[in-house]
C-alpha beads as a LAMMPS data file, in Angstrom:
LAMMPS data file: protein, C-alpha beads

121 atoms
120 bonds

1 atom types
1 bond types

-500.0 500.0 xlo xhi
-500.0 500.0 ylo yhi
-500.0 500.0 zlo zhi

Masses

1 110.0

Atoms # bond

1 1 1 -285.463 -112.164 -409.194
2 1 1 -287.566 -114.277 -411.506
3 1 1 -290.736 -116.164 -410.639
4 1 1 -292.492 -118.859 -412.660
5 1 1 -296.116 -119.599 -411.871
6 1 1 -297.768 -122.700 -413.327
7 1 1 -301.451 -123.494 -413.685
8 1 1 -303.738 -125.975 -415.383
9 1 1 -302.956 -129.284 -413.730
10 1 1 -305.586 -131.601 -412.304
11 1 1 -307.393 -134.905 -412.625
12 1 1 -308.427 -136.158 -416.057
13 1 1 -309.670 -139.450 -417.454
14 1 1 -307.560 -141.448 -419.908
15 1 1 -307.962 -140.035 -423.394
16 1 1 -308.709 -136.585 -422.058
17 1 1 -306.879 -133.286 -422.448
18 1 1 -305.307 -130.644 -420.250
19 1 1 -303.519 -127.383 -420.983
20 1 1 -300.727 -126.243 -418.706
21 1 1 -299.573 -122.626 -418.528
22 1 1 -296.452 -121.099 -417.018
23 1 1 -295.913 -117.347 -416.742
24 1 1 -292.524 -115.822 -415.954
25 1 1 -292.258 -112.469 -414.192
26 1 1 -289.686 -110.325 -412.410
27 1 1 -286.310 -108.993 -413.486
28 1 1 -286.239 -110.363 -417.033
29 1 1 -284.033 -109.020 -419.809
30 1 1 -284.462 -111.962 -422.165
31 1 1 -285.811 -115.503 -422.073
32 1 1 -284.128 -118.135 -424.188
33 1 1 -285.450 -121.687 -423.954
34 1 1 -288.601 -122.531 -422.008
35 1 1 -290.045 -125.921 -421.383
36 1 1 -291.568 -128.596 -419.232
37 1 1 -290.195 -131.492 -417.221
38 1 1 -292.162 -134.075 -415.274
39 1 1 -291.460 -136.287 -412.311
40 1 1 -293.514 -139.338 -411.422
41 1 1 -293.357 -140.806 -407.896
42 1 1 -290.092 -142.650 -407.344
43 1 1 -288.670 -141.602 -410.699
44 1 1 -286.252 -138.987 -411.960
45 1 1 -287.306 -135.694 -413.490
46 1 1 -287.411 -136.019 -417.274
47 1 1 -287.773 -133.538 -420.113
48 1 1 -291.214 -133.480 -421.713
49 1 1 -290.881 -130.640 -424.229
50 1 1 -288.849 -127.501 -424.847
51 1 1 -289.123 -124.484 -427.122
52 1 1 -286.587 -121.833 -428.097
53 1 1 -287.303 -118.131 -428.389
54 1 1 -287.442 -118.649 -432.150
55 1 1 -290.039 -121.375 -431.878
56 1 1 -287.971 -124.518 -432.434
57 1 1 -289.360 -127.417 -430.421
58 1 1 -288.128 -130.675 -428.935
59 1 1 -290.263 -133.468 -427.471
60 1 1 -289.731 -136.646 -425.520
61 1 1 -290.520 -139.668 -427.687
62 1 1 -293.284 -140.716 -425.291
63 1 1 -295.330 -137.563 -425.930
64 1 1 -294.701 -136.901 -429.628
65 1 1 -297.952 -136.526 -431.519
66 1 1 -299.956 -136.019 -428.316
67 1 1 -298.439 -132.956 -426.638
68 1 1 -297.808 -129.538 -428.161
69 1 1 -295.599 -126.857 -426.635
70 1 1 -296.020 -123.180 -427.528
71 1 1 -295.048 -119.816 -426.104
72 1 1 -296.088 -116.193 -426.103
73 1 1 -292.882 -114.161 -426.011
74 1 1 -294.717 -110.903 -425.348
75 1 1 -296.293 -112.417 -422.228
76 1 1 -293.255 -114.513 -421.165
77 1 1 -295.555 -117.517 -421.046
78 1 1 -295.147 -121.125 -422.140
79 1 1 -297.983 -123.579 -422.693
80 1 1 -298.257 -127.352 -422.907
81 1 1 -301.336 -128.747 -424.626
82 1 1 -301.707 -132.392 -423.620
83 1 1 -304.095 -134.594 -425.591
84 1 1 -304.838 -138.316 -425.532
85 1 1 -303.562 -138.507 -421.980
86 1 1 -302.516 -141.864 -420.580
87 1 1 -302.142 -143.067 -416.972
88 1 1 -298.373 -143.105 -417.491
89 1 1 -298.490 -139.328 -418.007
90 1 1 -299.344 -138.964 -414.322
91 1 1 -296.653 -136.833 -412.699
92 1 1 -295.834 -133.432 -411.289
93 1 1 -295.082 -131.131 -414.208
94 1 1 -292.459 -128.409 -413.762
95 1 1 -291.847 -125.535 -416.128
96 1 1 -288.490 -123.869 -416.570
97 1 1 -287.183 -120.772 -418.283
98 1 1 -283.612 -119.966 -419.311
99 1 1 -283.459 -116.299 -418.303
100 1 1 -280.906 -113.517 -418.584
101 1 1 -281.715 -110.752 -416.098
102 1 1 -279.419 -108.206 -417.786
103 1 1 -277.640 -107.916 -421.149
104 1 1 -274.357 -108.878 -419.492
105 1 1 -275.446 -111.867 -417.398
106 1 1 -275.240 -115.514 -418.328
107 1 1 -278.690 -117.117 -418.665
108 1 1 -279.823 -119.151 -415.679
109 1 1 -282.561 -121.769 -415.389
110 1 1 -285.483 -120.805 -413.174
111 1 1 -288.152 -123.321 -412.168
112 1 1 -291.805 -123.276 -411.277
113 1 1 -293.226 -124.912 -408.184
114 1 1 -294.788 -127.797 -410.080
115 1 1 -298.371 -128.665 -410.929
116 1 1 -299.744 -132.188 -410.499
117 1 1 -301.385 -134.056 -413.352
118 1 1 -303.280 -137.260 -412.611
119 1 1 -304.671 -139.415 -415.399
120 1 1 -307.083 -141.946 -413.970
121 1 1 -310.551 -143.346 -414.473

Bonds

1 1 1 2
2 1 2 3
3 1 3 4
4 1 4 5
5 1 5 6
6 1 6 7
7 1 7 8
8 1 8 9
9 1 9 10
10 1 10 11
11 1 11 12
12 1 12 13
13 1 13 14
14 1 14 15
15 1 15 16
16 1 16 17
17 1 17 18
18 1 18 19
19 1 19 20
20 1 20 21
21 1 21 22
22 1 22 23
23 1 23 24
24 1 24 25
25 1 25 26
26 1 26 27
27 1 27 28
28 1 28 29
29 1 29 30
30 1 30 31
31 1 31 32
32 1 32 33
33 1 33 34
34 1 34 35
35 1 35 36
36 1 36 37
37 1 37 38
38 1 38 39
39 1 39 40
40 1 40 41
41 1 41 42
42 1 42 43
43 1 43 44
44 1 44 45
45 1 45 46
46 1 46 47
47 1 47 48
48 1 48 49
49 1 49 50
50 1 50 51
51 1 51 52
52 1 52 53
53 1 53 54
54 1 54 55
55 1 55 56
56 1 56 57
57 1 57 58
58 1 58 59
59 1 59 60
60 1 60 61
61 1 61 62
62 1 62 63
63 1 63 64
64 1 64 65
65 1 65 66
66 1 66 67
67 1 67 68
68 1 68 69
69 1 69 70
70 1 70 71
71 1 71 72
72 1 72 73
73 1 73 74
74 1 74 75
75 1 75 76
76 1 76 77
77 1 77 78
78 1 78 79
79 1 79 80
80 1 80 81
81 1 81 82
82 1 82 83
83 1 83 84
84 1 84 85
85 1 85 86
86 1 86 87
87 1 87 88
88 1 88 89
89 1 89 90
90 1 90 91
91 1 91 92
92 1 92 93
93 1 93 94
94 1 94 95
95 1 95 96
96 1 96 97
97 1 97 98
98 1 98 99
99 1 99 100
100 1 100 101
101 1 101 102
102 1 102 103
103 1 103 104
104 1 104 105
105 1 105 106
106 1 106 107
107 1 107 108
108 1 108 109
109 1 109 110
110 1 110 111
111 1 111 112
112 1 112 113
113 1 113 114
114 1 114 115
115 1 115 116
116 1 116 117
117 1 117 118
118 1 118 119
119 1 119 120
120 1 120 121
């Protein structure tokens, strides 16, 4: 199977920065899209940013210009650099990876366990 392990969450003051990491491991033939969602208390899980294997990116309007997604294909790792953080960015952040475990299988979305980010003074 495939495992995704996130790190980098925590408590930060408004205006501060955090960098999230998510490493995929296991039975991986190829990874297509990778990305991050977030879920605040009482709200639905929403897309924050995504990146294809070729490096094309997509961002939620609320984070454009503040967050940057990147990936290291050799290490099967995706990153989310978060700058100018606001209290409304507080949420649990989940990474995902669209993974094919063999050449013949249809890609499937695997998820990390989530890492909390709290933006507060």
